[in-house]
Steps between C-alpha positions, in 0.01 A plus 500: 500500500747362762842657527825341387592399855174309553540324165860409580392348834223306323745363242738388773212331686385311190860396425533353850170315456617363166816363662284310751260360239792399275666315789171328589455397136843333497437326834161376380656368177754301701236364737270421208753265344547318830125481560445354153769240561337397831161485333630274221692282746183434702299388197654149462408410858147631447461295181634184663284526812198565276575184304541296819179643647307425179623140490424433865158668491391279207660185635294466820130551420378351832639805688418847375708774654299807618699721262356305205133493605264760357266658756125496431457865595733791571413709805845632589806574285865520602716746302881517504621839370869527409632855462827684557638637826631818335361750254654687205413217261244671281145366488602143589314479832216725386414274205496186716299657784247636250442147368486358854254770608271418207498132597452589868191708427363233264528235772332727753220572253439124478477476878842339547720611789873552437802423718820665380866404533744781414858444385665842464453839665305664218227237493487499880439875515239486222301219663510676838358816343237288326397348833558143383530210745878435500571158652875484433777710349870503417687827442862608459595177323796667324624470143554124521192281571556260789259221579554522876355854497193389304426157646303624802285735294430229241414242768227721644325509164546129424371405844204731447410319180553154651285585802222643277538859621476594134404303191732646238853640514613760246839658438576839347846603381678665208621249242833578336479486120801706396690810610245738352181305577360363825148362530283516817311175554252365755459125458363204691746313719267256680329275422757390245351488153589249232652775284754595766586145603501350155421140422790252495549302179511173695351415840738324734430292807689596815582330825448757774700506819364556758164561323349681203349781710833595661683499166232700317477754782873568473515506119196723453616744769846522342339554161287793621802648680700474176224681307491786753881520514512521120236776507711698750809453281308616191369803689853595611632476144207715385572752777863554399410522130225754567728702729778508239255622232346759737839637607617517139188700410562728799862555396395580142233743621752667730742545210223656289404733785864605548525592131181706520609678817845570352335660197283719725806587711699606192210712376469670838874558517506640147205727580681625811818574304302682229321708765829599664651597163192710420529680833871567441435632148207710622711645782785585265264670259353706781846618605 
């Protein structure tokens, strides 16, 4: 059994760790609220651009944008993986990468090659260890998603789909449901399906300036960028929520460990005092 000094040092060490985890929990709670606000603020733009894209895509049947055309066969898949830059957020990244790995192996089993785009350090490191073909990446994007840091990475993947380097574009991220629940998803981004676009209640006729192709190219690109930006915002809100929950659990476990160590320390101290008293009594009796 360790001595009282070793136990006292251990208690002090756990107390210092608990101070750190408690501070990180409070910081994560503050950042979580801000991340949720940014996520909710970006939703109206995403809904409006989706509505505009749906109207325009149905209003000009003579020109079909490449993002709307289903490919006859799929030989190569593009995958955008959105993870966090930092750790200490529980199993958030692990759950998403496990789902992505399952899809990755399934595509390879079907003979499909995979090009990967990584947003976030954790996904980048995982895909490098996996030996995946990483065609673009964006890391250290901070706590606030900014489109200028993502636009280059996104453009590589959109150009790859437009130029037929791959026939399907997928996106994997962690969807924010509530503070205690986040769901890893891998879903199809391109070609755009009817479920994602939605069908407008009425079909309008438009006058295009300069031409339908130029307008649709801009609208569809902005729509895909909005979807990816929203996914990054959802992932950041999920990250802060998971980190807050993980740090709270760590703080609670540290408090429990401190109580247990204090009990052991008191028992050791009491045993030491009893032993000293016994030696004093025995010595007095001998005299």
